[in-house]
GUMAR-262692 format. One line per 3 residues: number of its first residue (from 1); for each residue x, y, z of C-alpha. Coordinates in Angstrom, 2 decimals, decimal comma, m for minus. Layout:
NUM) X Y Z; ...
END
This chain:
1) 13,51 m30,08 33,51; 12,74 m26,80 31,91; 10,71 m26,69 28,65
4) 12,70 m26,66 25,59; 13,44 m23,32 23,97; 11,72 m22,66 20,61
7) 12,69 m19,93 17,96; 9,58 m18,69 16,17; 8,79 m16,39 13,27
10) 6,12 m13,77 14,32; 3,80 m11,61 12,04; 5,92 m8,50 12,56
13) 7,99 m6,23 10,23; 10,88 m6,94 12,44; 13,54 m9,09 10,49
16) 14,40 m11,31 13,38; 13,11 m14,46 15,29; 11,76 m14,46 18,77
19) 12,66 m17,06 21,58; 9,91 m18,70 23,74; 9,72 m21,70 26,07
22) 7,61 m24,52 24,64; 4,15 m24,99 26,14; 4,37 m27,26 29,39
25) 3,60 m30,98 28,58; 4,41 m30,87 24,76; 6,70 m33,61 23,92
28) 10,18 m32,60 22,34; 9,33 m34,69 19,04; 6,11 m32,50 18,52
31) 8,21 m29,37 18,00; 8,92 m29,69 14,35; 9,92 m26,73 12,11
34) 6,88 m25,32 10,47; 4,24 m26,14 13,36; 2,32 m22,95 14,62
37) 2,22 m21,92 18,24; 0,18 m19,26 20,03; 2,33 m17,02 21,93
40) 2,03 m13,66 23,99; 3,47 m10,73 22,21; 3,09 m7,51 23,87
43) m0,34 m7,07 25,13; m1,78 m9,49 22,71; m1,52 m13,14 21,47
46) m0,20 m14,01 18,05; 0,38 m17,06 16,05; 4,02 m17,75 15,23
49) 5,74 m20,53 13,10; 8,53 m22,56 14,60; 11,77 m22,25 12,75
52) 14,15 m24,13 14,90; 14,66 m25,49 18,46; 17,58 m24,04 20,31
55) 19,65 m25,08 23,49; 20,27 m21,54 24,67; 18,64 m18,12 24,22
58) 20,19 m14,58 24,61; 16,88 m13,71 26,37; 17,57 m13,71 30,12
61) 15,88 m16,69 31,82; 13,32 m14,55 34,00; 12,30 m12,82 30,75
64) 11,87 m15,88 28,63; 7,99 m16,10 28,15; 6,28 m19,54 27,42
67) 4,02 m20,27 24,40; 0,53 m20,65 25,24; m0,27 m23,67 23,16
70) 0,95 m25,90 20,22; m1,67 m25,64 17,31; m0,59 m28,50 14,89
73) 0,43 m32,17 15,19; 2,05 m31,72 11,73; 3,47 m28,67 10,07
76) 0,72 m27,14 7,79; 3,40 m26,05 5,11; 5,27 m28,88 3,65
79) 9,09 m28,80 3,71; 9,35 m27,43 0,24; 7,11 m24,46 0,85
82) 8,91 m23,85 4,17; 12,11 m23,61 2,32; 10,60 m21,33 m0,30
85) 9,32 m18,97 2,33; 12,93 m18,91 3,83; 14,28 m18,10 0,29
88) 11,65 m15,45 m0,38; 12,19 m13,58 2,92; 16,03 m13,68 2,44
91) 15,90 m12,66 m1,37; 13,39 m9,82 m0,72; 14,86 m8,73 2,45
94) 11,61 m9,12 4,47; 10,60 m10,38 7,83; 10,29 m14,14 7,91
97) 7,26 m14,05 10,04; 5,44 m11,60 7,58; 6,50 m14,02 4,78
100) 4,86 m16,81 6,32; 1,72 m14,64 6,84; 1,59 m14,14 3,07
103) 1,95 m17,92 2,56; m0,80 m19,05 4,91; m4,46 m18,85 4,40
106) m6,20 m16,03 6,61; m7,89 m18,70 9,00; m4,44 m20,54 9,52
109) m3,06 m17,16 10,57; m5,81 m16,82 13,13; m5,25 m20,18 14,70
112) m7,89 m22,27 12,99; m6,99 m26,07 12,69; m5,19 m27,00 9,47
115) m7,79 m29,76 8,93; m10,61 m30,41 6,35; m13,92 m28,93 7,57
118) m16,04 m31,08 9,56; m19,74 m30,67 9,50; m22,28 m30,97 12,09
121) m25,61 m32,81 11,33; m28,59 m32,60 13,85; m30,64 m35,74 14,14
124) m33,82 m36,91 16,21; m32,70 m39,44 18,62; m33,63 m43,02 17,94
127) m37,17 m43,84 19,04; m38,13 m40,26 19,85; m41,42 m39,09 18,62
130) m42,44 m35,51 17,62; m45,29 m35,61 20,32; m43,02 m36,87 23,09
133) m44,74 m35,98 26,43; m41,65 m34,25 27,84; m42,39 m31,46 25,49
136) m46,04 m30,98 26,52; m45,29 m27,46 27,72; m42,47 m26,50 25,24
139) m44,27 m25,83 22,07; m41,15 m24,22 20,36; m39,09 m27,21 21,01
142) m41,88 m29,57 19,93; m41,91 m27,67 16,52; m38,23 m28,00 16,05
145) m38,49 m31,71 16,93; m41,29 m32,05 14,37; m39,13 m30,25 11,57
148) m36,25 m32,27 12,23; m38,22 m35,52 12,03; m39,08 m34,68 8,39
151) m35,19 m34,92 7,68; m34,10 m38,68 8,58; m30,52 m38,05 7,22
154) m30,08 m35,08 9,45; m29,88 m31,18 8,97; m26,57 m29,74 8,48
157) m25,78 m26,97 11,03; m25,28 m24,51 8,17; m28,95 m24,86 7,14
160) m30,56 m24,23 10,58; m31,27 m20,49 9,71; m33,03 m21,43 6,48
163) m35,19 m23,83 8,28; m35,86 m21,29 11,02; m34,65 m23,71 13,83
166) m33,81 m21,95 17,05; m30,25 m22,82 18,30; m31,43 m22,49 22,01
169) m34,38 m24,96 21,37; m31,67 m27,37 19,75; m29,55 m27,17 22,81
172) m32,26 m27,83 25,17; m33,53 m30,82 23,04; m29,97 m32,12 23,16
175) m29,70 m31,84 26,92; m32,95 m33,91 27,23; m31,48 m36,57 24,92
178) m34,19 m36,12 22,29; m31,54 m35,12 19,69; m28,14 m36,41 18,83
181) m25,42 m34,36 17,12; m23,39 m36,21 14,30; m19,88 m34,75 13,12
184) m19,09 m35,91 9,62; m15,80 m35,27 8,07; m15,77 m33,77 4,51
187) m15,22 m36,46 2,09; m13,19 m35,61 m1,03; m14,66 m36,53 m4,35
190) m13,21 m39,68 m6,00; m10,81 m39,30 m8,82; m12,31 m39,94 m12,19
193) m11,35 m42,93 m14,25; m11,23 m40,87 m17,58; m9,67 m37,50 m17,31
196) m11,26 m36,04 m20,51; m14,81 m34,70 m20,42; m14,30 m33,19 m23,72
199) m12,23 m34,31 m26,82; m8,86 m32,37 m27,12; m8,61 m30,25 m30,17
202) m6,13 m31,03 m33,03; m2,95 m29,30 m32,80; m0,93 m27,67 m35,43
205) 2,88 m28,44 m35,94; 4,10 m25,62 m33,71; 1,64 m26,46 m30,85
208) 2,50 m30,16 m31,08; 6,20 m29,46 m30,93; 5,76 m27,20 m27,90
211) 3,78 m29,89 m26,04; 6,41 m32,63 m27,00; 9,22 m30,28 m25,81
214) 7,65 m29,71 m22,33; 6,65 m33,31 m21,91; 10,07 m34,45 m22,59
217) 11,19 m32,48 m19,66; 8,66 m34,02 m17,24; 10,07 m35,48 m13,97
220) 12,78 m32,72 m13,34; 13,21 m28,82 m13,45; 13,08 m27,30 m16,83
223) 11,95 m23,75 m17,69; 10,08 m23,10 m20,86; 9,03 m19,69 m22,40
226) 5,99 m20,24 m24,69; 5,93 m17,16 m26,83; 2,79 m17,30 m28,97
229) 0,94 m14,48 m31,01; m2,46 m13,80 m29,63; m4,96 m16,37 m30,58
232) m2,15 m18,94 m31,41; m3,63 m21,59 m29,00; m1,43 m21,36 m26,05
235) m4,34 m22,49 m23,88; m4,73 m25,64 m25,81; m1,07 m26,33 m25,17
238) m1,75 m25,85 m21,45; m4,69 m28,20 m21,40; m3,00 m30,99 m23,23
241) 0,05 m30,78 m20,96; m2,14 m30,81 m17,85; m3,87 m33,88 m19,33
244) m0,46 m35,64 m19,33; 0,15 m34,53 m15,65; m3,03 m35,92 m14,52
247) m2,42 m39,34 m16,13; 0,87 m39,45 m14,33; m1,13 m38,92 m10,93
250) 0,34 m35,47 m10,34; m1,02 m32,04 m9,84; m0,80 m28,88 m11,89
253) m0,67 m25,38 m10,58; m1,77 m22,56 m13,04; m1,17 m18,83 m12,26
256) m3,30 m16,17 m13,96; m2,71 m12,37 m13,52; m6,33 m11,22 m12,86
259) m9,39 m12,25 m10,80; m11,59 m11,51 m13,85; m9,78 m14,24 m15,67
262) m10,55 m16,87 m13,14; m14,22 m17,82 m14,01; m13,40 m17,89 m17,86
265) m10,29 m20,03 m17,16; m12,26 m22,34 m14,66; m15,12 m22,77 m17,21
268) m12,52 m23,97 m19,94; m10,80 m26,37 m17,44; m14,16 m27,83 m16,12
271) m15,46 m28,31 m19,72; m12,28 m30,27 m20,58; m11,50 m32,22 m17,58
274) m13,19 m34,53 m14,93; m10,93 m33,32 m12,43; m11,06 m31,68 m8,92
277) m10,37 m28,08 m9,64; m9,63 m25,43 m6,84; m9,89 m21,66 m7,63
280) m7,84 m19,38 m5,40; m7,96 m15,59 m5,48; m9,01 m12,69 m3,29
283) m12,63 m12,90 m4,05; m12,84 m16,53 m2,52; m14,11 m16,27 1,11
286) m11,57 m17,31 3,77; m13,34 m20,71 4,58; m13,57 m21,65 0,90
289) m9,83 m20,60 0,45; m8,67 m22,78 3,37; m10,70 m25,74 2,03
292) m9,26 m25,38 m1,31; m5,61 m24,97 0,17; m6,08 m28,13 2,34
295) m7,54 m30,10 m0,75; m4,35 m29,20 m2,79; m2,06 m29,97 0,06
298) m3,71 m33,38 0,85; m3,78 m34,31 m2,93; m7,51 m33,94 m3,11
301) m7,32 m31,24 m5,86; m5,89 m32,07 m9,11; m5,61 m28,62 m10,69
304) m5,09 m25,45 m8,67; m5,84 m22,20 m10,56; m5,15 m18,77 m8,86
307) m3,61 m15,34 m8,97; m0,25 m14,52 m7,46; m0,91 m15,50 m3,87
310) m1,89 m19,08 m5,27; 1,82 m19,57 m5,87; 2,16 m20,50 m2,13
313) m0,41 m23,20 m2,33; 1,07 m26,58 m1,24; 0,81 m29,54 m3,67
316) 1,05 m33,14 m2,55; 2,40 m34,52 m5,95; 3,51 m31,49 m8,00
319) 3,80 m32,23 m11,79; 3,80 m28,81 m13,58; 3,69 m25,09 m13,00
322) 2,09 m22,80 m15,65; 2,37 m18,83 m15,50; m0,13 m17,54 m18,06
325) 0,45 m13,89 m19,34; 3,83 m14,04 m17,74; 4,60 m10,46 m18,68
328) 1,80 m8,96 m16,65; 2,68 m6,50 m13,99; m0,18 m7,86 m11,69
331) 2,31 m10,74 m10,79; 4,41 m8,18 m8,76; 3,07 m7,49 m5,24
334) 3,40 m3,72 m4,61; 2,99 m3,53 m0,92; 4,15 m5,54 2,06
337) 6,16 m8,66 0,74; 7,02 m7,19 m2,75; 7,57 m10,59 m4,44
340) 7,11 m11,26 m8,18; 5,04 m14,30 m8,48; 6,58 m15,21 m11,86
343) 10,03 m15,24 m10,68; 9,22 m17,09 m7,39; 7,32 m19,66 m9,45
346) 10,69 m20,51 m11,26; 12,43 m20,74 m7,96; 9,67 m23,05 m6,58
349) 9,68 m25,27 m9,71; 13,50 m25,65 m9,31; 13,16 m26,48 m5,59
352) 10,37 m29,04 m6,26; 12,04 m30,32 m9,53; 9,23 m29,92 m11,77
355) 8,95 m28,18 m15,20; 7,66 m24,55 m15,43; 5,95 m23,04 m18,53
358) 5,72 m19,28 m18,95; 3,36 m18,17 m21,69; 2,64 m14,88 m23,25
361) 2,07 m13,33 m26,63; 4,17 m10,39 m25,52; 6,91 m11,84 m23,31
364) 8,55 m9,54 m20,66; 12,25 m8,38 m21,72; 13,51 m10,19 m18,68
367) 11,99 m13,60 m19,87; 13,23 m13,13 m23,43; 16,73 m12,34 m22,09
370) 16,69 m15,60 m19,97; 15,61 m17,46 m23,19; 18,54 m16,03 m25,22
373) 20,80 m16,71 m22,32; 19,75 m20,33 m22,29; 18,17 m20,33 m18,97
376) 14,73 m20,92 m20,64; 13,89 m23,02 m23,63; 12,12 m20,63 m26,17
379) 8,89 m22,17 m27,94; 7,27 m20,09 m30,54; 3,78 m20,22 m31,86
382) 4,01 m17,83 m34,82; 0,52 m18,26 m36,38; m3,02 m18,28 m35,09
385) m4,71 m21,40 m34,47; m7,39 m22,63 m36,95; m8,14 m20,43 m39,91
388) m7,76 m17,21 m38,05; m5,55 m14,59 m39,79; m3,55 m11,90 m37,73
391) m5,31 m8,51 m37,67; m4,28 m5,54 m40,05; m3,01 m2,44 m38,30
394) m3,89 1,06 m39,26; m2,25 4,13 m37,62; m4,78 6,89 m37,92
397) m3,19 10,28 m37,75; m5,55 12,54 m35,70; m3,61 15,68 m35,95
400) m5,86 18,54 m36,83; m8,94 16,10 m36,87; m11,83 17,06 m34,52
403) m12,26 14,54 m31,87; m15,66 13,82 m30,41; m15,23 12,61 m26,94
406) m11,77 11,22 m28,23; m13,23 9,53 m31,36; m12,40 10,85 m34,70
409) m14,82 10,95 m37,85; m12,84 8,30 m39,74; m13,05 5,96 m36,76
412) m16,81 6,53 m36,29; m17,31 5,53 m39,98; m15,31 2,36 m39,49
415) m17,28 1,37 m36,35; m20,56 2,07 m38,17; m19,56 m0,36 m41,03
418) m18,39 m3,05 m38,63; m21,67 m2,89 m36,67; m23,75 m2,89 m39,83
421) m22,01 m6,11 m40,96; m23,30 m7,61 m37,59; m19,91 m7,68 m35,99
424) m18,64 m6,50 m32,67; m16,34 m3,51 m31,96; m13,90 m3,08 m28,89
427) m13,00 0,54 m28,06; m9,87 0,61 m25,78; m9,18 3,61 m23,54
430) m6,96 3,02 m20,51; m8,71 5,97 m18,41; m11,61 5,17 m16,44
433) m14,20 7,85 m15,33; m15,79 10,67 m17,41; m12,73 12,74 m17,95
436) m9,48 12,92 m16,53; m10,03 16,43 m14,90; m12,47 19,34 m14,65
439) m11,28 22,82 m15,79; m12,66 26,32 m15,14; m12,95 28,02 m18,54
442) m12,75 31,50 m16,88; m9,80 31,46 m14,63; m8,12 28,12 m15,52
445) m8,78 26,36 m12,07; m8,15 22,51 m12,39; m9,58 19,95 m10,05
448) m6,58 19,06 m8,11; m6,37 16,34 m5,13; m5,72 18,07 m1,89
451) m3,69 15,10 m0,78; m1,76 14,18 m3,83; 0,32 15,78 m6,67
454) m2,35 14,48 m9,08; m5,60 15,71 m10,74; m9,05 14,56 m9,60
457) m10,88 12,45 m12,31; m14,59 13,35 m12,99; m17,03 10,40 m12,62
460) m20,25 12,21 m13,93; m22,57 9,34 m13,40; m22,03 9,53 m9,52
463) m21,42 13,38 m9,76; m18,20 13,04 m8,17; m14,40 13,95 m8,61
466) m12,09 11,25 m7,42; m8,32 10,68 m6,93; m7,34 7,40 m8,56
469) m4,16 7,44 m6,46; m5,29 7,93 m2,82; m9,15 7,34 m3,15
472) m10,08 10,92 m2,04; m13,62 11,85 m3,28; m15,51 14,90 m3,46
475) m18,87 15,88 m4,84; m18,79 17,38 m8,36; m18,51 21,29 m7,83
478) m21,22 23,31 m9,58; m19,15 26,32 m9,66; m15,43 27,21 m9,56
481) m13,98 27,08 m6,14; m11,44 29,78 m7,21; m13,54 32,35 m9,11
484) m17,21 31,22 m8,52; m18,01 31,03 m12,20; m20,13 28,08 m13,42
487) m18,35 27,34 m16,77; m16,59 24,06 m15,52; m15,57 21,89 m18,38
490) m14,63 18,08 m18,38; m11,16 17,91 m20,23; m10,21 14,88 m22,17
493) m12,20 11,51 m22,27; m12,37 8,46 m20,05; m14,31 5,23 m20,50
496) m17,66 6,85 m19,15; m17,57 9,81 m21,66; m16,77 7,35 m24,55
499) m19,60 5,17 m23,43; m22,03 7,92 m23,29; m20,96 9,39 m26,67
502) m20,93 5,95 m28,54; m24,43 5,27 m27,04; m25,62 8,63 m28,80
505) m23,73 8,03 m32,06; m25,05 4,32 m32,34; m28,34 4,03 m30,57
508) m29,36 0,81 m32,12; m26,58 m1,13 m30,65; m25,70 m2,05 m26,87
511) m22,67 m0,38 m25,46; m20,94 m2,34 m22,60; m18,44 m0,56 m20,52
514) m16,02 m2,97 m18,72; m13,63 m1,20 m16,30; m13,20 m1,41 m12,51
517) m16,12 0,75 m11,72; m18,58 m1,20 m13,90; m17,50 m4,51 m12,76
520) m17,40 m3,77 m8,98; m20,51 m5,83 m8,34; m20,43 m9,48 m8,14
523) m21,06 m11,35 m11,33; m21,26 m8,14 m13,41; m18,32 m9,07 m15,54
526) m19,87 m12,66 m16,12; m23,16 m11,10 m17,17; m21,57 m8,68 m19,75
529) m19,30 m11,63 m21,14; m22,38 m13,62 m21,53; m24,01 m10,76 m23,61
532) m20,76 m10,58 m25,68; m20,68 m14,28 m26,35; m24,21 m14,32 m27,77
535) m22,38 m12,73 m30,82; m24,94 m9,92 m31,50; m23,52 m6,79 m32,74
538) m22,41 m4,47 m29,90; m19,83 m1,98 m28,72; m17,27 m2,93 m25,87
541) m15,68 0,00 m24,15; m13,03 m0,58 m21,52; m9,58 m0,38 m19,90
544) m6,85 m2,98 m19,82; m9,20 m5,18 m18,16; m10,24 m6,18 m21,68
547) m6,71 m6,68 m22,93; m5,99 m9,93 m21,07; m6,61 m13,26 m22,50
550) m10,18 m12,95 m23,32; m11,74 m14,74 m26,43; m14,38 m12,49 m28,34
553) m14,82 m14,60 m31,64; m17,21 m11,70 m33,15; m14,95 m8,67 m32,45
556) m13,48 m7,75 m35,86; m12,53 m4,08 m34,96; m10,39 m2,95 m32,22
559) m9,90 0,84 m31,70; m7,18 2,25 m29,48; m8,25 5,96 m28,84
562) m5,07 7,24 m27,42; m1,73 5,35 m28,15; 0,59 8,23 m27,28
565) 0,67 8,45 m23,45; 3,31 5,61 m23,27; 5,75 7,15 m25,78
568) 7,20 9,83 m23,46; 7,71 8,79 m19,87; 10,40 8,95 m17,13
571) 10,15 5,17 m16,56; 12,38 3,18 m18,79; 9,74 0,39 m18,87
574) 6,96 2,45 m20,33; 7,60 1,67 m23,95; 7,62 m2,00 m23,17
577) 4,39 m1,77 m21,34; 2,85 0,26 m24,01; 3,93 m2,28 m26,70
580) 2,62 m5,16 m24,68; m0,73 m3,37 m24,07; m1,27 m2,40 m27,87
583) m0,44 m6,09 m29,00; m2,57 m7,61 m26,24; m5,64 m5,44 m27,16
586) m5,05 m5,83 m30,87; m5,16 m9,51 m30,14; m8,82 m9,41 m29,41
589) m9,53 m8,79 m33,08; m10,27 m11,42 m35,66; m9,82 m14,56 m33,63
592) m12,31 m16,58 m35,49; m13,23 m16,97 m39,34; m13,68 m13,09 m39,86
595) m10,52 m10,93 m40,38; m9,76 m8,34 m37,82; m8,66 m4,75 m37,98
598) m6,92 m2,55 m35,46; m7,12 1,11 m35,75; m4,63 3,16 m33,42
601) m5,61 6,93 m33,06; m2,32 8,89 m32,54; m0,77 12,25 m32,97
604) 2,47 10,45 m33,65; 1,81 8,27 m36,58; 5,37 8,17 m37,63
607) 6,90 7,51 m34,24; 9,53 4,86 m34,75; 8,13 2,65 m31,97
610) 4,73 2,57 m33,41; 5,87 2,08 m36,89; 8,03 m0,93 m35,95
613) 5,26 m2,46 m33,63; 2,60 m2,33 m36,30; 4,70 m3,19 m39,29
616) 7,28 m5,77 m37,80; 5,49 m7,05 m34,59; 6,30 m7,36 m31,10
619) 9,33 m9,48 m31,29; 11,26 m6,94 m33,60; 10,40 m4,26 m30,98
622) 11,48 m6,44 m28,06; 14,96 m7,21 m29,86; 15,40 m3,43 m30,44
625) 14,56 m2,66 m26,80; 16,90 m5,34 m25,46; 19,77 m3,88 m27,40
628) 19,01 m0,38 m26,12; 18,72 m1,69 m22,55; 22,03 m3,41 m22,97
631) 23,72 m0,41 m24,09; 22,24 1,79 m21,31; 23,16 m0,90 m18,69
634) 19,46 m1,23 m17,66; 17,52 m4,21 m16,47; 17,73 m7,28 m17,48
637) 21,45 m6,21 m17,92; 21,67 m4,90 m14,55; 19,76 m5,40 m11,07
640) 17,99 m2,71 m9,04; 16,74 m2,24 m5,48; 14,69 0,80 m4,67
643) 14,57 2,28 m1,27; 11,33 4,26 m0,76; 10,60 6,57 2,14
646) 7,62 8,93 2,92; 6,81 11,24 5,77; 4,28 13,98 6,56
649) 6,84 16,90 6,64; 8,55 18,02 3,35; 12,30 17,04 3,31
652) 12,02 14,36 6,19; 12,02 11,46 3,71; 15,05 12,82 1,80
655) 16,81 13,45 5,05; 16,38 9,79 6,01; 17,50 8,69 2,49
658) 20,59 10,95 2,68; 21,81 8,96 5,71; 20,73 5,68 4,12
661) 23,04 6,73 1,22; 26,02 7,49 3,40; 25,62 4,15 5,14
664) 25,55 2,39 1,77; 28,60 4,24 0,48; 30,58 3,20 3,60
667) 29,40 m0,55 3,36; 30,49 m0,60 m0,40; 33,91 0,35 0,65
670) 34,03 m1,90 3,63; 32,84 m4,86 1,81; 34,85 m3,93 m1,33
673) 31,84 m4,26 m3,84; 32,45 m2,94 m7,19; 30,06 m2,43 m10,06
676) 27,30 m1,00 m7,60; 25,96 2,63 m8,00; 23,71 4,76 m5,68
679) 21,32 7,19 m7,63; 19,55 9,53 m5,53; 18,01 10,32 m3,24
682) 15,47 12,14 m5,26; 11,72 13,02 m4,78; 9,48 10,40 m6,18
685) 7,94 11,37 m9,68; 4,65 12,03 m7,69; 6,18 13,59 m4,62
688) 3,08 14,06 m2,57; 0,59 11,07 m2,28; m2,17 10,63 0,26
691) m0,77 13,48 2,25; 2,73 12,12 2,47; 5,97 13,42 0,82
694) 7,84 10,68 m0,88; 11,50 10,19 m1,97; 13,56 7,35 m3,32
697) 17,07 6,11 m3,57; 17,93 3,53 m6,30; 20,71 1,07 m6,01
700) 21,92 m0,45 m9,32; 24,44 m3,22 m9,65; 25,95 m5,01 m12,75
703) 25,60 m8,42 m10,86; 22,96 m9,83 m8,54; 25,41 m11,12 m5,96
706) 27,19 m7,93 m4,94; 23,72 m6,15 m4,63; 22,55 m8,88 m2,16
709) 25,75 m8,86 m0,16; 25,13 m5,05 0,38; 21,28 m5,19 1,08
712) 21,44 m7,46 4,26; 23,98 m5,45 6,37; 22,52 m2,09 5,03
715) 19,06 m3,03 6,21; 20,36 m4,06 9,65; 22,10 m0,56 9,89
718) 19,01 1,35 8,62; 16,65 m0,15 11,30; 18,98 1,42 13,90
721) 19,13 4,86 12,37; 17,51 7,59 14,54; 15,42 8,74 11,69
724) 14,12 5,30 10,65; 10,97 5,64 13,27; 10,11 9,07 11,83
727) 9,48 7,92 8,23; 7,69 5,19 6,64; 10,29 3,32 4,54
730) 10,43 0,01 2,53; 12,78 m1,88 0,14; 11,74 m3,11 m3,19
733) 14,09 m5,66 m4,74; 13,70 m5,91 m8,51; 11,11 m3,18 m8,68
736) 8,99 m3,18 m11,83; 8,15 0,63 m11,60; 10,01 3,57 m10,21
739) 6,87 5,53 m9,40
END
């Protein structure tokens, strides 16, 4: 009897499944959906996930290959996550095999067992003495035996190198029966009797109402939007809800937008709870990630904290999902599987029938629209926790004022007063490097990236000019490449330049620069935060890394050096992002007893958006922006899909998109889909990037259903187009930027 046929999802961009014969000798009952099999694929072997067993295959019998081996006795992914992956692949029009690749830890993709790590321990065999006569002529082996004899409980295999124990000598001793090797399974920590390691803080009325509202929804799917001003105590709401979840014997999943928030969040949770906490993000090594993933799956981790990829972590007893800073663009994956972790978290909560809480001081317009439509329950925290007062805003008009590295004289005076009062200052500038570009004063040459339509940023500390779009790096030129003159001047200010100037202006105070360059080294961020938390007067200079969720109790002045860049943009979401960024940065000021101030330097002090934001607050801006979006028919009142293409030759990407547009127009007629528009194709806002010419075609629909009815058959046609192999193309469903 021939082996059964299995249909697998393989790690490939092809949006199809692949048929194989099951490995010989594998019982039919072992072939469950979700198990992994190693299979031949071209000239290599890959790990596939079984999707279904079938009776017949369209592949001819003589060409149907056999799988090499079955890797799992039970599917690593529980059924709920298996279904989530299928939903994700279908919604985002992505290969199912690639979707499983994003969902599984690296070691499982490579074929490692989906089992908790087992550790090997080396022991001296019973009755063996270090001066055993069989080792009379083997001094190295005798020395190894003597070392091991000093460790009666055995030496873990991982520590052999530290004890300078030679593996060859150990193997020889094992062959002679002088050693024994013990394999111990990792034992999970026991659940603690009392969950609280630290007393809970008293809640104000708004916080208490929020906790009670979410707790009333335990046991089923409910979505809540916790819209609380910065410093209103959203984290305390999270902590008290998680306590309720733990007492019910369930697990909590907490998503955070950035890696740098991980250690700070972990510290708050470990201080509060006697719980087993797993931290998952891209800085965790593969083995630690798999261990945490398995602990969560087996119910041995009580709380899982992680960035967007942690969304796919299995939970044995899910009780609550929390998405902190839900507005953050970091939740959108921008390459490969272009999913939005916040939106998928809501889908997962619905599938697993657990409540989900989305929290932000500046909620996205999509989430506010869902709250207005009744899909989410809106919970408001309108005042800061404790005695903290909201910061005061000052729009500082810098027209005609001289700027010293981007810093005006009135701002310098405000900084000096704050430092003299023993307080801390945060200076925000969302441009890293020394200066945005380098200019020749004689001929007007500008440091342009040779591979992008972008200028190279000067990083003076490393004497380099770098492209922040493609990563191209050159040495800082000493004279102009065009005219040979030496008068090359940095134009504009970045965080390096602001840091250098502030150190000169305020030599008695430390200046800490926090951006992607200064925090690249491991633990650099933690060391700087430790300095800040000491409370001594200092200056913090940084990019949006400083804007997200950090608690700096001694910061009483926030200075935003340039608020104008987001006021004029081709992207309809630019004003929303700018408003969120300003309010998030402003929220770092005055979070404790001392009042906070926010000074915004601008050449457009009377701009309606800035006036409304600083005088009426974020929610007034959001309501105005939503009404404008409704009038213009823009998301969230319409739905988008963006087809991007790029090629080495000019016009090639647009040629492919012209064909794609024609095919879409035919399908719209055939399927009788109304309310759907095709916009483009047009060159991308940055047409050339990393040496490729880029173009895009936007599909806009009044309703989600007709859009998705178009996308499936359209992509099937696109994959067959002659020009599809000559360009690199991708589809982004619900894009958050049109860049």
